[in-house]
N, C-alpha and C positions, 0 to 999 in steps of 0.2 A: 689608566694613566694617573700619575700622581697629581694631587690637587695643587701642590706647590708650583710656583712659577718663578722663573728667573727674569728679572726685568732687563730687557734689552733695549738700549737707546737707539732711537731711529736716526738714521743718517740722511738728512735732507740737505741737498746742495743749496747753499745760499750765495748768490752771486750778484755783484753790482754791474755785471756786463750789460750793455745796452744792445740787445739783438736787433732792434728796429730803430732806424733813424729816419724820421720824416723830413729832416733838414740836413743837407750835406755838410754844412759848416756853421760856425757860431754866428757869422754875420747874417746868414739867411734866417737863423733862429731869432736873432734880435730883431730883424726886420719884421718877422712874422708876429712877434710880441707887440711891436709898435703898431702894426696894422690892426691886430686884434683889439688893442686898447682903443684905437680910434674908431673902428667900425663895428666891433662885436661880431665879426663874420663867423657864421656857424661852421663853415668848412675849415677855416683856420683853427678854430677851437678844437675840432675833431682831430686835426693833424697834431696839435699840441698834446692832446690826450694820448694819442698813439705814440708820440715821441717820448713821453715821460711814463709810459706804462710800465717800464722796467722797474721804476721806483715802487710801484704798487706791489709787483711780484716780490721784490727784495724785502719789503716790510712784512708782507703776508707770510713769506717763508720764515722769516725770523720769529714772528709771533707763533706761527704754526709749529715750529720745532719744539715749543714748550707745551703743546697741547696734545691730547690723546689722538690716536690714529683715526678716530671717527670724524674728526674735524678736517674737512677737505680744504686744501690751500686755495683751490679755485673759488670756493665759497667766500673765503677771506678776501680774495682779490676783488670779488664782486662788490663787497662792502667798501673796500679801499678805493675803488674807482670813484665812488661818490665823494670821498674826501679829496681826491685829485681834482675832480671837476670843480668843487667849491674853491680849492686853492687857486686854480687857473682863473676863475671868475673874480676872485678877490685880490689877486696879486698886483702889487703896485711897483712898476718898474723904477720909479724915482727913489725908492728907499735904498737902493744900492745893495740889496740882499740877493744872494743866489736863490733861484727858484727851488732848487733841490733842497736847500736848507729850510726854506719857508714851508714847503708842502709836506715834508716828512711827518711833523706832528699831527697835521690834519689827516693824513692817511692812516696813521696809527690810531688816532682818535676815532675815526669812522669804523675801523675794524674792531676796536675794543667795545664801542657802543653796540655793534651788531652782536658781539659775543655776549654782552650783558642781556640783550634782548632775547637771545637764544637760551639763556640760563633760566631754568624754571625755579631754581632755588633763590630766594631773596638774598640780597647782598649782606644784610645784617646776619642772617643765619649762616652764610658761608664765613663771615668774619668770626663768628663765635666758634665755628668748627675749627678754624685755624688756631684760635686761642686754646681750645682744648688740646689740639695736637701739640702745640708748643709747650704747654704745661706738662703734658705727659712725657715728652722727650726730655725736658729739664729734670723732672723728678726721677726718671730712669737713670740719668747720668749721676744725680746726687745720691740715690739710694742703691744703685747697682743692681736693681731688680725692677720688675714691672710694678708700678704703684697701684694701690687699690682705689676704689671710687672715693672713699672718704678722704684719702690723702690729696687726690686731685681736686675735690670740692673745696678743701681747706685752702689749697694753693690759689684757686680761682676766687676764694672768698664768697662762695655760694652756699645756699641752703641745700638740703637733700632734694627738695622738690624742684628747685631751680636747676640743679645738676642733672636730674632725671630728664627734665625738659631739654637741656642742652644735649644730652646723649641721644635723645630721639631725633633732634634736629640734625646732629652730626651723622646719624645713620642714613638720614634722607640725602645728605650731601654726598655720601660715599657710594651711591648707586652708580653702577657702570652699565655700559651697553653690552647686550648679549652678542653683538657682532664684533666685539673687540677681538683682535687676532693675537696669538702667541706662537712663537716658534716651537715646533715639536722636535726635540733632540733626536728622536728615533726615526724621523723621516724628513723628507725635503719640503713637506707642505706645512702650512700654518694650521693651527687649531683655533677654532672659534670658542669664545667663552661659553656659548650654549652647549658645546660638545663636552665640556668638563663640569657642567653645572649639575649637582646632585638633584634627583627628583625626590622631593620630600614626601610626595604622595605615593611613591612607589613602595613596594614591599620587598624586604630583603629575603631572597629565596632560602638562605640558610636559616633565618629566624622562623620562616614559615614551616620548613621541614622539622625543625626542633619542636615547634608547637604541635605539629601533627603527631610526632613520635610520643610526646608527653600525653597527648590526648588518647592515643592508642594504649599507652601503658596504664593510664588511669582507668580507662573503661574496660580493660581486659578482665574477663572473668565475671563481669557484672551481668545481671539479668537485663531484659529489655527495659523494664520500668526504671531500674536503677541507673542504667546508662542514660536514659532520657532525662532523669532528674539532674544528673551531673552536667549534661550538655546544656540543658535549658537554664540551669542556675549559673554556671560559670562561663559559658560561652555565649548564651543569648541574653544574659543579664535579667532574667525573669525572677519575680518574687516567688516565695513559697506559695502564696495564695494563687497567683497566676498559674503556677505549675500544677497545683491541685485541681484547678478548674480545667486545665488541659487534659490531665490524666484521669479525671473523675475521681479524685481522692480528696480527703479533707486536708486542711493546711497542717494539722498536727501530725497526720500520718506521713505527709511528705517530709516534715521535719524529723520524724523518727527514722525514716529510711535514710535521709541525708546524714544523720548522726552515725548510723550503723555503717554507711559507706565510708565515712571519714575514718572511723576506727579501723576498718579493714584495710584501707589504703595506707594508714600509718604503719600497720604491721607489715604490709608488703614492702613499703619503701624502706623500712628499717632493715628488713631481711636483705633487700637488694643492696643497701649501703654496706652491710657487714660482708656480703659476698664480694663486692668490689674492693673493699679494704683488704680482705684476705688475699685476693688475686694480686693486688699491687704490692703486697708484702713478700710475695714469693720471689 
């Protein structure tokens, strides 16, 4: 599957509808507020929380629509409920302000505070990463091409050392979750990030076959001692002295055999090159 991905915007329904009404009308709601202010009754407080819970969901869904898929709206709601509770406890009926207007900033603030606590990247580092991205986009628009590091550093008025530090921080900010999902255009299921992540430690089978073929070509026609010298020197990274100790030969003798092998291989490879050239010319 291709590594490239097409960004698909998530469609999250954000509604102001109030599915649960703990109070049948506005008069009973106002009476509950007055009673709660007078007595601090826990049961009335819980009914008020239930009544205004739709505001928490509304704000959580609005904020969640701008966040990655890994962020669960229910988690945002859990944080927003704390803001709702604080707003209910601190609301003053005599100010003449609607509770919905008063509590919205507190709910959003509680959700944003929780997101900051969840973020392992310091705010200063994330701010610098945004500066880097903004400078890069501006220079791309001005130059009509991707700017190089020196051009970006000059735009940000940074030294090379400062700019390298900024790049390292920006790479940390750009880490993504391996459980992130992407739509697969060839099937009806989603693909996880880990499914398309290349394994840097894995071996390319084509490269391994080519290496084996080259090794067979190089060692073909060599004696056992000559083949061992080639394998130990080029594939096992041993020194001439170590090879001599392994084969019970002097270091100078190993060097002489190695030079003779190279001369013979150059002749064979040159002959092979001329053969391939003549075949392609036909």
